[in-house]
C-alpha positions in Angstrom: 115.7 65.2 136.2 114.4 61.9 133.9 115.8 60.9 130.8 114.0 63.3 128.4 115.2 66.4 130.1 119.2 65.1 128.9 118.2 65.3 125.3 119.1 68.9 124.5 121.9 68.8 126.7 123.2 65.5 125.1 122.9 67.0 121.7 124.9 70.4 122.9 127.6 68.3 124.4 127.8 66.3 121.2 128.4 69.3 119.3 131.8 69.6 121.4 132.8 66.2 119.9 132.4 67.7 116.4 134.2 70.8 117.1 137.5 69.4 118.6 137.7 66.7 116.0 138.1 69.5 113.4 140.9 71.1 115.3 142.7 67.6 115.2 141.8 66.9 111.8 143.7 69.9 110.7 146.5 69.2 112.8 148.5 66.6 110.8 147.8 68.5 107.7 149.5 71.5 109.5 152.6 69.2 110.0 153.6 68.8 106.3 152.1 72.4 105.5 154.8 73.7 108.1 157.5 71.6 107.1 157.4 73.3 103.5 156.2 77.1 104.1 158.4 77.4 107.4 161.3 75.1 106.6 160.7 72.8 109.4 162.4 69.1 109.5 159.8 66.2 110.1 161.1 65.6 113.5 160.6 69.6 114.2 157.3 69.2 112.9 155.8 66.8 115.5 156.3 69.7 117.9 153.1 70.5 116.8 151.8 67.1 118.7 153.9 67.8 121.7 152.3 71.2 122.0 148.9 70.0 121.3 148.8 67.0 123.4 151.5 68.5 126.1 148.6 70.7 127.0 146.1 67.6 127.5 148.7 66.7 130.1 149.4 69.6 131.7 145.6 71.2 132.1 143.6 68.1 132.6 143.8 68.1 136.3 143.6 71.7 136.8 140.6 71.5 134.7 138.9 68.5 136.5 139.4 70.2 139.9 137.9 73.5 138.6 134.6 71.3 137.3 134.8 69.2 140.7 134.1 72.5 142.4 132.5 74.7 139.6 130.3 72.1 137.8 130.4 70.7 133.9 128.9 73.8 132.4 131.4 76.3 133.6 134.0 73.9 132.4 132.5 73.8 129.2 132.4 77.4 128.6 136.1 77.9 130.0 137.3 75.6 127.4 135.5 77.1 124.6 136.9 80.7 125.2 140.2 79.0 125.2 139.7 77.3 122.3 138.7 80.8 120.4 141.4 82.3 122.1 144.0 80.0 120.6 142.3 80.0 117.1 142.4 83.8 117.0 146.3 83.8 117.9 146.7 81.9 114.6 146.3 85.1 112.8 149.6 86.9 114.4 151.5 83.5 114.1 151.0 83.6 110.6 151.5 87.1 110.0 155.1 86.6 111.9 155.8 83.4 110.0 157.0 82.2 113.2 156.7 78.7 113.9 156.9 78.9 117.9 154.1 81.3 118.0 152.2 78.8 116.3 153.1 76.3 118.8 151.7 78.9 121.8 148.7 79.2 119.8 148.3 75.7 119.5 148.7 75.4 123.4 146.1 77.5 124.2 143.8 76.3 121.9 144.4 72.6 123.2 144.0 73.9 126.6 140.7 74.6 125.7 139.8 71.3 124.2 141.3 69.7 127.1 138.6 71.5 129.5 136.1 70.4 126.7 137.4 66.8 126.6 137.5 66.4 130.3 133.8 67.6 130.7 132.2 66.2 127.5 133.6 62.5 127.8 132.3 61.8 131.7 129.1 64.4 131.3 128.1 61.9 128.3 128.6 58.9 130.7 126.6 60.0 133.4 123.6 61.8 131.3 121.8 58.2 131.3 122.1 54.6 132.5 125.4 53.7 133.5 124.5 50.6 131.6 124.3 52.2 128.2 127.5 54.6 128.9 129.9 53.0 126.6 127.2 53.1 123.9 126.1 57.0 124.1 130.1 57.8 124.4 130.5 56.1 121.2 127.4 57.6 119.3 128.8 60.8 120.6 132.6 60.2 119.6 131.4 59.1 116.2 130.5 63.0 115.6 134.1 63.9 116.4 135.0 61.6 113.2 133.0 63.9 111.3 134.9 67.0 112.5 138.2 64.9 111.8 136.9 63.9 108.3 136.5 67.8 107.5 140.0 68.9 108.7 142.1 67.2 106.5 139.7 67.9 103.5 139.7 71.7 104.2 143.5 71.6 104.9 144.0 69.3 101.5 141.9 72.1 99.3 143.4 75.2 101.0 146.8 74.5 102.3 148.0 72.4 99.3 145.4 73.2 96.8 146.2 76.8 96.3 149.1 77.5 94.7 151.3 80.6 96.5 154.4 82.3 95.2 155.5 83.3 98.9 155.5 81.4 102.4 153.5 84.5 103.5 150.7 84.1 101.0 150.9 80.4 101.9 150.2 81.1 105.5 147.3 83.3 104.8 144.7 80.4 104.4 145.7 79.0 107.6 144.9 82.3 109.6 141.5 82.9 107.5 140.6 79.3 108.4 141.3 79.4 112.6 139.7 82.9 112.3 136.4 81.1 110.6 136.8 78.2 113.4 137.0 80.7 116.3 133.7 82.7 115.1 131.9 79.1 115.3 133.1 78.3 118.7 132.2 81.6 120.2 128.5 81.2 118.6 128.4 77.6 120.4 129.8 79.2 123.1 127.0 82.0 123.3 124.4 78.9 123.3 125.8 77.3 126.2 125.4 80.3 128.0 121.6 80.3 127.3 121.0 76.7 127.6 120.1 75.1 131.3 122.4 72.0 131.9 122.1 69.5 134.5 124.7 68.7 137.0 124.8 64.9 137.8 125.4 63.4 141.3 127.6 60.5 140.1 127.8 59.0 143.2 124.2 58.2 143.1 125.1 56.4 139.6 127.1 53.6 140.8 126.1 50.1 139.7 127.2 48.0 142.8 127.8 50.2 145.8 130.2 47.1 147.2 132.7 47.2 144.2 133.1 51.1 144.9 132.7 51.6 148.9 136.0 52.3 150.7 138.1 52.7 147.6 140.1 55.2 146.8 140.7 56.5 143.4 143.9 54.3 142.5 142.7 51.4 144.2 140.3 51.0 141.3 142.5 48.7 139.2 140.3 49.0 136.0 140.9 53.1 136.2 144.6 52.7 136.6 144.6 50.0 133.6 142.2 52.7 131.4 145.2 55.5 131.9 147.8 53.1 130.7 145.7 51.9 127.8 144.6 55.4 126.8 148.2 56.6 126.8 149.6 54.2 124.3 146.2 54.1 122.3 146.7 57.9 121.9 150.0 57.4 121.2 149.3 55.4 118.4 146.5 57.1 116.9 148.6 60.6 116.7 152.0 59.0 115.7 150.1 57.3 112.8 148.4 60.3 111.8 151.3 62.5 112.3 153.2 60.9 109.5 150.8 59.7 107.2 151.3 62.3 104.5 155.0 61.4 104.8 154.3 57.7 104.6 152.3 57.8 101.5 154.3 60.5 99.4 157.8 58.3 100.3 156.0 55.1 98.8 157.0 55.9 95.5 153.4 55.3 94.0 152.8 58.8 92.6 151.4 60.3 95.7 151.7 63.8 95.8 151.1 66.1 99.2 147.5 67.3 98.0 146.2 63.5 97.3 148.2 62.4 100.6 145.7 65.0 102.2 142.7 63.6 100.7 143.8 60.2 101.4 143.8 61.1 105.0 140.6 62.7 104.9 139.5 59.3 103.3 141.0 57.5 106.2 139.4 59.6 108.8 135.8 58.7 106.6 136.5 55.2 107.4 137.4 56.4 111.5 133.8 57.6 111.3 132.2 54.7 109.8 134.0 52.5 111.9 132.5 54.6 114.9 129.0 54.3 113.9 129.2 50.8 112.9 131.1 50.0 116.6 128.1 51.7 118.0 125.7 49.6 116.6 128.1 46.4 117.0 128.0 47.4 120.8 124.4 46.3 121.2 125.4 42.5 120.2 129.2 42.1 121.3 130.5 43.4 124.5 132.3 46.6 124.6 135.6 45.1 125.9 135.4 42.1 123.4 135.3 44.6 120.6 137.8 46.8 121.5 140.0 43.4 121.8 139.4 42.4 118.1 140.2 45.6 116.8 143.4 45.9 118.8 144.6 42.8 117.7 143.6 43.4 113.9 145.4 46.6 114.1 148.7 44.9 115.3 148.6 42.9 112.2 147.8 45.9 109.8 150.9 47.8 111.4 153.1 44.9 110.5 151.8 45.0 106.9 152.7 49.1 107.1 156.6 48.2 108.5 157.1 45.2 105.9 155.2 45.5 102.7 156.1 47.8 99.8 154.0 49.3 97.3 150.3 50.7 97.5 148.9 47.7 99.5 150.7 49.3 102.7 148.9 52.5 102.0 145.7 50.8 102.0 146.6 48.8 105.0 147.5 52.5 106.6 144.3 53.9 105.8 142.2 51.0 107.5 143.8 51.1 110.5 141.6 54.3 111.3 138.6 52.0 110.8 139.3 49.9 113.6 141.0 52.4 115.6 137.2 54.2 115.6 135.8 52.8 119.2 139.3 52.8 121.0 139.3 56.1 123.0 135.7 56.4 123.9 135.5 52.8 124.8 138.7 52.8 127.2 137.7 55.8 128.4 134.0 54.5 129.6 135.4 51.3 130.6 138.0 52.9 132.8 135.4 55.6 135.0 132.5 53.1 135.2 131.5 52.9 138.7 133.9 55.6 140.1 131.1 57.7 141.7 132.3 60.5 143.7 135.6 60.2 141.8 134.3 60.2 138.3 135.4 64.1 137.4 139.0 63.4 139.1 138.9 60.2 137.0 138.3 61.6 133.8 140.8 64.4 134.5 143.5 61.3 134.7 142.3 59.5 131.9 142.7 63.0 129.6 146.0 63.5 131.2 146.9 60.3 129.5 146.5 61.6 126.2 150.2 63.2 126.6 151.0 59.9 124.8 150.0 61.9 122.1 152.6 64.5 122.5 155.5 62.2 123.4 155.5 59.2 121.0 155.3 60.9 118.0 158.5 62.6 118.5 160.0 59.1 118.7 158.2 58.2 115.3 159.8 61.3 113.9 163.0 60.7 115.1 163.1 57.0 113.8 161.5 58.2 110.6 164.6 60.8 110.4 167.2 58.2 111.2 165.6 55.0 109.5 162.5 55.5 107.2 158.9 56.4 107.8 157.6 52.8 107.3 160.2 51.4 110.2 158.7 54.2 112.4 155.3 52.4 112.2 156.9 49.5 114.5 155.9 51.6 117.4 151.9 51.4 117.1 152.3 47.5 117.1 153.4 47.9 120.9 150.6 50.4 121.4 147.8 48.1 120.2 149.3 45.3 121.9 148.9 47.0 125.2 145.3 47.9 124.3 144.5 44.3 123.8 145.6 43.3 127.2 143.4 46.2 128.6 140.4 44.6 127.0 140.7 41.2 128.0 142.0 41.7 131.5 142.5 45.4 132.9 139.1 46.6 132.0 137.5 44.3 134.9 135.9 45.8 138.1 137.2 44.5 141.0 135.0 44.0 144.2 136.7 45.3 147.5 138.2 42.7 149.7 
């Protein structure tokens, strides 16, 4: 299949990035909403992140094995159906006002997203020339940012903007939002059923056979480094966003929940702009060098967030999102490059490393509870430092000895 035949599949697969961006954008607003409507602590509310990203750890490898046998298209359709099922289950969870039920619904929804990410991220990298895989993945991930922006905007307007007299009525908006999402996801599922999707033989796309031949998956050092870097990057991204609203409202600068949700949405606008800008910059700057620059800038910004009082630290927190923008897709693309027949399985392991988003926010929530929310942001400093090491050293593809 020539490159012209890849256009429609790339457009459809790119729509998936938007859909899971929307789900993730709503997640951080739910944290604060459930703290108030279901009377859960900051530490317990981060179990939402644990359920969401824990699904990535548990489901990614089975998803990769499934797609190794059934192909990308069936994997995507399976993911969409799980996504819709989880979204529908938000309705009875809201009816029962049950935090554990919400965790179950979110786990099922995130299991579907795991299938989608395990399929879509590597699929985009192999639908075209290997030399431009980072560019394609960053471009597709830019639409993930668009979905992430809409999530907090919807949540801020509907979850906090509408005043309710009871917890039950406050949760009504949650169930209706997720029913609407389920309807959209089922429509996209139908489009995938009806559209022919190419299956790509990854082994034919290896740039240099001598760098790949004779190696087992975990003998590819750049791939192993990518797992580590992705774990810590996602840990930083999720932890930063999970406590964003708490951080803003606790800085004593006149920011309430609703305004903090809009600031989070604005931060995700910066994230999205960063994705598009970073995609353009990769035409003139090597992806690993841009990744290294962004990582060291975020280390400095996190220091400001921890140490500086007042509104300046809120602005620094928002700017971090811009420099996070290219990290996930760039680490992913550099990690699966030249894996050949191991591409699907390698993608599964890198997606599994998203479990960092389940574990580290709980640590940050604990630090926020015992010390302060500002102090908890010391954790992302370490995470971005590890991303920097990957960008200057770990990404390199080593030849067979």
